[in-house]
C-alpha positions as CSV (number, residue, x, y, z in Angstrom):
1,M,70.9,-61.7,-9.0
2,N,74.3,-60.7,-10.2
3,D,74.5,-57.0,-11.5
4,S,74.7,-58.1,-15.0
5,V,71.8,-59.4,-15.3
6,R,70.0,-57.0,-12.9
7,W,70.9,-54.6,-15.5
8,M,70.3,-56.2,-18.5
9,L,66.6,-56.9,-17.3
10,K,66.1,-53.3,-16.4
11,A,67.2,-52.4,-19.7
12,V,64.8,-54.6,-21.1
13,W,62.0,-53.0,-19.1
14,V,62.6,-49.6,-20.2
15,L,62.8,-50.5,-24.0
16,M,59.4,-52.4,-23.3
17,V,58.1,-49.4,-21.6
18,L,59.2,-46.9,-23.9
19,G,58.2,-48.7,-27.1
20,S,54.6,-49.7,-25.8
21,A,53.4,-47.6,-23.2
22,T,51.4,-44.3,-23.5
23,T,51.0,-41.7,-20.8
24,A,47.8,-40.5,-19.4
25,G,47.5,-37.0,-17.7
26,A,45.1,-36.3,-14.7
27,E,43.0,-34.9,-17.0
28,E,41.9,-37.9,-18.8
29,W,41.4,-40.0,-15.6
30,L,38.8,-37.4,-14.3
31,G,36.6,-37.5,-17.2
32,L,36.0,-41.5,-17.0
33,D,33.1,-42.8,-15.2
34,P,33.8,-44.6,-12.3
35,M,33.3,-48.6,-12.6
36,S,30.2,-50.4,-11.1
37,A,30.8,-53.3,-8.5
38,D,30.0,-55.7,-11.2
39,Q,32.5,-54.4,-13.7
40,L,35.1,-54.3,-10.6
41,D,34.0,-58.0,-9.7
42,G,34.9,-59.2,-13.5
43,A,38.0,-57.4,-13.6
44,S,39.6,-59.1,-10.4
45,G,42.2,-61.4,-10.4
46,R,44.0,-59.8,-13.7
47,Q,41.4,-61.1,-15.6
48,G,41.3,-60.1,-19.4
49,I,44.5,-58.2,-18.7
50,P,47.5,-58.8,-20.9
51,L,50.9,-59.9,-19.2
52,Q,52.6,-57.0,-18.2
53,W,56.5,-57.1,-17.3
54,Q,57.9,-55.5,-13.9
55,L,60.9,-55.4,-12.2
56,N,61.1,-54.6,-9.0
57,D,64.6,-54.3,-7.0
58,A,65.0,-53.7,-3.6
59,E,68.9,-53.8,-1.7
60,Q,69.2,-53.7,1.9
61,N,72.8,-53.6,3.2
62,A,73.7,-53.7,7.0
63,T,76.5,-54.5,9.7
64,V,76.7,-55.3,13.0
65,T,80.6,-54.8,14.2
66,G,81.8,-53.9,17.5
67,N,78.9,-54.9,19.7
68,V,79.6,-56.9,22.8
69,L,77.3,-59.1,24.7
70,S,78.3,-60.3,28.3
71,G,76.8,-61.6,31.2
72,S,73.4,-63.1,31.4
73,S,71.3,-62.0,28.6
74,V,67.1,-62.9,28.7
75,T,65.6,-62.5,25.2
76,G,62.2,-63.6,26.2
77,D,59.5,-65.5,24.1
78,N,58.7,-64.8,20.3
79,T,55.4,-65.9,19.8
80,I,52.3,-65.1,17.8
81,S,48.8,-66.0,19.0
82,D,46.5,-68.1,16.9
83,Q,44.2,-64.7,16.7
84,A,46.9,-62.4,15.8
85,F,45.7,-61.6,12.2
86,G,42.0,-62.2,12.8
87,N,40.8,-58.8,12.1
88,M,43.7,-58.1,9.7
89,S,43.1,-56.3,6.5
90,G,45.3,-55.1,3.9
91,I,49.1,-55.1,4.0
92,A,50.8,-56.6,7.1
93,T,54.3,-56.9,8.2
94,V,55.5,-58.8,10.8
95,I,58.9,-58.9,12.2
96,Q,60.4,-60.8,15.1
97,N,63.6,-60.6,16.5
98,T,64.8,-63.9,18.2
99,G,67.7,-63.1,19.7
100,N,70.7,-60.3,20.6
101,Q,72.5,-58.0,18.2
102,V,70.8,-58.6,15.0
103,V,70.1,-56.3,12.3
104,I,66.3,-56.5,11.4
105,Q,65.6,-55.0,7.8
106,D,62.1,-55.0,5.9
107,S,61.1,-53.8,2.4
108,T,57.5,-54.1,0.9
109,Q,56.9,-53.1,-2.7
110,V,53.3,-52.6,-3.4
111,N,52.4,-52.6,-7.3
112,I,49.1,-51.3,-8.6
113,L,48.7,-51.6,-12.3
114,I,45.6,-49.5,-13.8
115,N,44.8,-50.2,-17.5
116,R,42.2,-48.2,-19.2
């Protein structure tokens, strides 16, 4: 995505947020009753929540220069077993290095939308 398109999307997002969003202080949230399990179950999957625009932007830049690899280089196997994620919960990030002199970058964005 080029910079001009990215800038236009950000500008549209800002205008939408400024025009339609309301802010709530912590005091307003403290006075609310917790939702029941049935209410939470009925709200899963964004059911009944109107479309929300969001724009996430992560830029990563890296350079590997001036490295020299000489002689015999053994990197080993790069495998994940069949039960590697068997008891996983939440958000998992898996990074595997398959060689020498590589740049590994990772970015995770978690967006939480709370409508009241």
